[in-house]
C-alpha positions in Angstrom: 21.5 -35.4 -19.9 18.5 -37.4 -21.1 19.5 -40.3 -18.8 19.6 -37.7 -15.9 16.2 -36.5 -16.9 14.7 -40.0 -17.0 16.4 -40.8 -13.6 14.8 -37.7 -12.0 11.4 -38.7 -13.5 11.8 -42.2 -12.2 12.4 -40.9 -8.7 9.3 -38.7 -8.9 7.3 -41.6 -10.3 8.3 -43.9 -7.4 7.4 -41.2 -4.9 4.0 -40.9 -6.5 3.5 -44.6 -6.3 4.0 -44.4 -2.6 1.6 -41.5 -2.4 -1.0 -43.3 -4.6 -0.8 -46.4 -2.5 -1.4 -44.5 0.7 -4.3 -42.3 -0.7 -6.9 -44.0 1.5 -5.0 -43.3 4.7 -6.3 -40.4 6.8 -4.6 -37.2 6.1 -2.6 -35.4 8.8 -4.3 -32.2 9.8 -2.9 -28.8 10.8 0.4 -29.2 8.9 1.8 -25.7 8.2 3.7 -24.9 5.0 7.5 -24.5 5.6 9.0 -21.2 4.5 11.3 -23.0 2.0 8.4 -24.9 0.3 7.4 -22.0 -2.1 11.0 -21.8 -3.3 11.0 -25.6 -3.8 7.7 -25.5 -5.8 9.0 -22.6 -7.9 12.3 -24.4 -8.5 10.3 -27.5 -9.7 8.1 -25.3 -12.0 11.2 -23.7 -13.6 13.1 -27.0 -13.8 10.1 -28.7 -15.5 9.7 -25.9 -18.0 13.4 -25.7 -18.9 13.8 -29.5 -19.0 10.8 -29.9 -21.3 12.0 -27.1 -23.6 15.5 -28.6 -23.8 14.6 -32.2 -24.3 11.4 -32.0 -26.2 11.3 -34.0 -29.4 9.8 -32.1 -32.4 6.3 -33.3 -33.4 6.0 -34.4 -37.0 4.2 -31.7 -39.0 2.3 -30.4 -35.9 1.1 -34.0 -35.5 -2.2 -35.1 -37.0 -4.8 -32.3 -37.6 -7.7 -32.2 -35.2 -11.1 -33.4 -36.6 -12.9 -30.6 -34.7 -14.3 -27.8 -36.9 -14.3 -25.2 -34.2 -14.2 -26.6 -30.6 -13.6 -30.2 -29.5 -15.5 -32.0 -26.8 -14.7 -30.1 -23.5 -13.2 -31.7 -20.4 -13.8 -30.7 -16.8 -11.3 -31.1 -14.0 -11.5 -30.5 -10.2 -8.1 -29.1 -9.1 -7.5 -28.8 -5.3 -4.4 -26.7 -4.9 -2.2 -24.6 -2.6 -1.9 -20.9 -3.5 1.1 -19.0 -2.4 0.6 -15.2 -2.8 3.3 -12.5 -3.1 5.7 -15.1 -4.2 8.7 -12.7 -4.3 7.6 -10.7 -1.3 4.7 -8.4 -0.7 4.7 -4.6 -1.2 5.2 -2.1 1.6 2.1 -0.3 2.8 1.5 2.5 5.4 -1.3 2.8 7.9 -2.7 6.3 7.3 -3.8 6.6 11.0 -0.6 5.5 12.7 2.0 6.0 10.0 3.3 2.5 10.6 4.9 1.0 7.5 4.9 -2.8 7.0 5.3 -5.3 4.2 2.3 -7.4 3.2 3.2 -11.0 4.0 3.2 -13.9 1.6 0.3 -16.2 2.5 -0.5 -19.8 1.7 -4.1 -20.8 1.2 -6.0 -23.8 0.1 -7.7 -23.1 -3.3 -10.3 -25.1 -5.1 -10.5 -24.8 -8.9 -13.1 -26.2 -11.3 -11.9 -25.8 -14.8 -13.3 -26.6 -18.3 -11.2 -26.7 -21.4 -11.6 -27.5 -25.0 -9.1 -28.0 -27.8 -9.8 -26.0 -31.0 -9.3 -26.6 -34.7 -6.1 -24.6 -34.4 -3.2 -27.0 -33.5 -1.9 -26.5 -29.9 -4.5 -23.9 -29.1 -7.3 -24.4 -26.5 -9.9 -22.3 -24.8 -10.7 -22.6 -21.1 -12.6 -21.2 -18.3 -12.5 -21.8 -14.5 -14.1 -20.9 -11.3 -11.9 -20.7 -8.1 -12.3 -19.8 -4.5 -10.4 -20.0 -1.2 -12.5 -22.1 1.2 -10.4 -21.4 4.3 -9.2 -17.7 3.8 -10.5 -15.1 6.3 -10.9 -11.4 6.4 -11.7 -8.8 9.0 -15.1 -7.7 7.7 -17.9 -9.2 5.6 -17.8 -7.1 2.4 -21.6 -7.3 1.9 -23.0 -6.8 5.4 -19.9 -4.8 6.7 -20.1 -6.6 10.1 -16.7 -7.3 11.5 -15.3 -10.6 12.7 -15.5 -9.3 16.3 -19.1 -8.3 15.9 -20.0 -11.7 14.4 -18.1 -13.6 17.1 -16.0 -15.6 14.6 -13.9 -15.5 11.5 -15.3 -14.1 8.3 -14.5 -16.4 5.3 -13.1 -14.7 2.2 -14.6 -17.4 0.0 -16.1 -15.3 -2.8 -15.4 -17.0 -6.1 -13.5 -15.6 -9.1 -13.8 -16.5 -12.8 -11.2 -16.8 -15.5 -11.8 -17.2 -19.3 -9.0 -17.4 -21.8 -6.8 -19.0 -24.4 -4.0 -21.6 -23.8 -1.1 -22.3 -26.1 0.8 -25.6 -25.8 4.5 -24.9 -25.9 5.6 -28.4 -25.2 3.3 -31.5 -25.3 3.5 -34.6 -23.3 4.3 -36.6 -26.4 7.4 -34.5 -26.9 8.7 -35.5 -23.5 7.8 -39.2 -23.6 4.8 -38.6 -21.4 6.7 -36.9 -18.6 5.4 -33.3 -18.6 3.9 -30.6 -20.7 4.1 -26.8 -20.7 1.4 -24.3 -21.6 1.2 -20.5 -21.7 -2.2 -19.0 -20.8 -3.6 -15.6 -21.4 -6.9 -14.9 -19.8 -9.4 -12.5 -18.3 -9.6 -12.7 -14.5 -12.9 -11.4 -13.2 -12.2 -10.8 -9.5 -12.7 -8.5 -6.6 -12.0 -4.8 -7.2 -8.6 -3.7 -6.1 -8.1 -0.1 -7.4 -9.4 3.0 -5.5 -11.3 4.2 -8.6 -13.1 1.0 -9.3 -16.9 1.4 -9.4 -17.8 -2.3 -9.5 -17.4 -5.0 -6.9 -15.7 -7.2 -9.5 -13.4 -6.0 -12.3 -11.7 -7.5 -15.3 -7.9 -8.0 -15.1 -5.3 -9.3 -17.6 -3.9 -12.5 -16.2 -0.8 -14.3 -17.6 0.2 -17.9 -16.6 2.9 -20.4 -17.2 1.5 -23.8 -16.5 3.2 -27.2 -16.3 1.7 -30.7 -15.7 3.7 -33.7 -14.4 2.2 -36.9 -15.6 3.3 -38.6 -12.4 0.9 -41.5 -12.7 1.8 -42.3 -16.3 3.1 -45.7 -15.1 -0.5 -46.9 -14.2 -2.5 -48.8 -16.8 -3.6 -46.5 -19.6 -7.4 -47.2 -19.3 -7.5 -46.5 -15.5 -8.6 -43.2 -14.0 -5.3 -42.8 -12.2 -3.5 -42.6 -15.5 -5.2 -39.3 -16.3 -4.4 -37.7 -12.9 -1.6 -35.1 -13.1 0.3 -32.9 -10.7 0.4 -29.2 -11.8 2.1 -26.0 -11.0 1.1 -22.5 -12.3 3.2 -19.4 -12.1 0.5 -16.7 -12.2 1.0 -12.9 -12.9 -1.9 -10.5 -12.7 -0.8 -7.7 -15.1 -3.6 -5.1 -14.6 -6.2 -4.0 -12.1 -4.1 -4.2 -8.9 -3.0 -1.3 -6.6 -0.3 1.1 -7.7 2.1 3.1 -5.5 0.1 5.9 -3.9 -3.3 4.0 -4.0 -5.2 3.8 -0.7 -6.9 0.4 -0.7 -8.8 -0.2 1.4 -9.2 3.3 2.9 -6.6 3.8 5.6 -3.9 1.7 3.9 -1.6 3.4 1.4 0.5 1.4 -1.0 4.1 2.6 -1.0 5.0 0.2 -3.9 3.0 -1.3 -6.7 1.3 -4.5 -5.8 3.4 -7.6 -6.4 1.0 -9.8 -8.3 3.1 -13.0 -8.8 1.7 -16.1 -7.2 2.3 -19.8 -7.4 -0.4 -22.4 -7.5 0.4 -26.1 -7.2 -1.9 -29.1 -6.8 -3.5 -32.1 -8.4 -5.8 -32.2 -11.4 -8.6 -34.7 -11.1 -10.6 -35.2 -14.3 -14.4 -35.7 -13.9 -15.3 -36.1 -17.6 -14.2 -38.8 -20.1 -11.0 -38.1 -21.9 -11.4 -36.0 -25.0 -10.7 -37.8 -28.2 
C-alpha cells in the first residue's frame, strides 16, 4: 500500500511539474467548472485525509519542543481558490409571493484569501486569522445603497469581505507522510454577513469548523527556492451556527423549507509572502 501511495504522489508531482513549467503561459479564460469537478475535489480531500492518517509515521515524543514562549513568528499567505457552495445540494426555498418552490443551486466562485498563522508553544497547535472575499460574485441589489442591478445598469458585485479567527490543530504533519501532505482541523469564529431573520447587525459571529489538507506538490523543487514552499490545499468547511433554519424568511419574501446546508469546499494554491517560520 505504501508503494501505491508513493506511486500516486509521483503522478501528482509529475503533473505539478508540467503545471509549474507552464506557469508563465497565458491562462485560458471563460472555462466553466464541470459538474463532476466538485465531487473530484471532495474525493481528493477525503483520500488525502484517509491516506495521511493510515500511513503517517508517529513523530518521536511530539518532535522537538518549540522555542517559542507563547507565539512563534507569524507567516502570511495569499491563497487564490475556487469555492463550491452547497456541496451536497442546496436547501429548498419558497417564494412567498408566487408560492414557487425551488432548490438553491450549488455555485462556484473565485475566492481570494489572505491568511496569517503562528505556531504556539503548545505542540501541533497554531492560531490563525484570515480575510476572504469573492471578487466576481454578484447579487441583485447593493446592500448599502439598495439600488438594484437594473437601476445601476450593470452587475452588483457581492465582494464584501469576511473575517475568520481561530485555532488549528495538526492531526498529521508533513514529516509523518515523507513530505507528501498534512492534515489540520480548524475551529474558528467566522464574522460574516447576517443570515438569520432576527439578526440586528450587518455582520454576525458564526462557529466555523474546517478539515484542511495541504499537498506539498512542489516538494521535488530545491529546498531553498520559493516554489518549494508552495502548496495545493483543500478545505472542507462547515458553518455550524448563524445560518437560516427551516421556516426562516431570508431575505423577506423567500422562506426556507429546510435548514441551510452550510457545507462547502474550497480548493486552491497557497502562496507564501513572508519568510518561512523557523
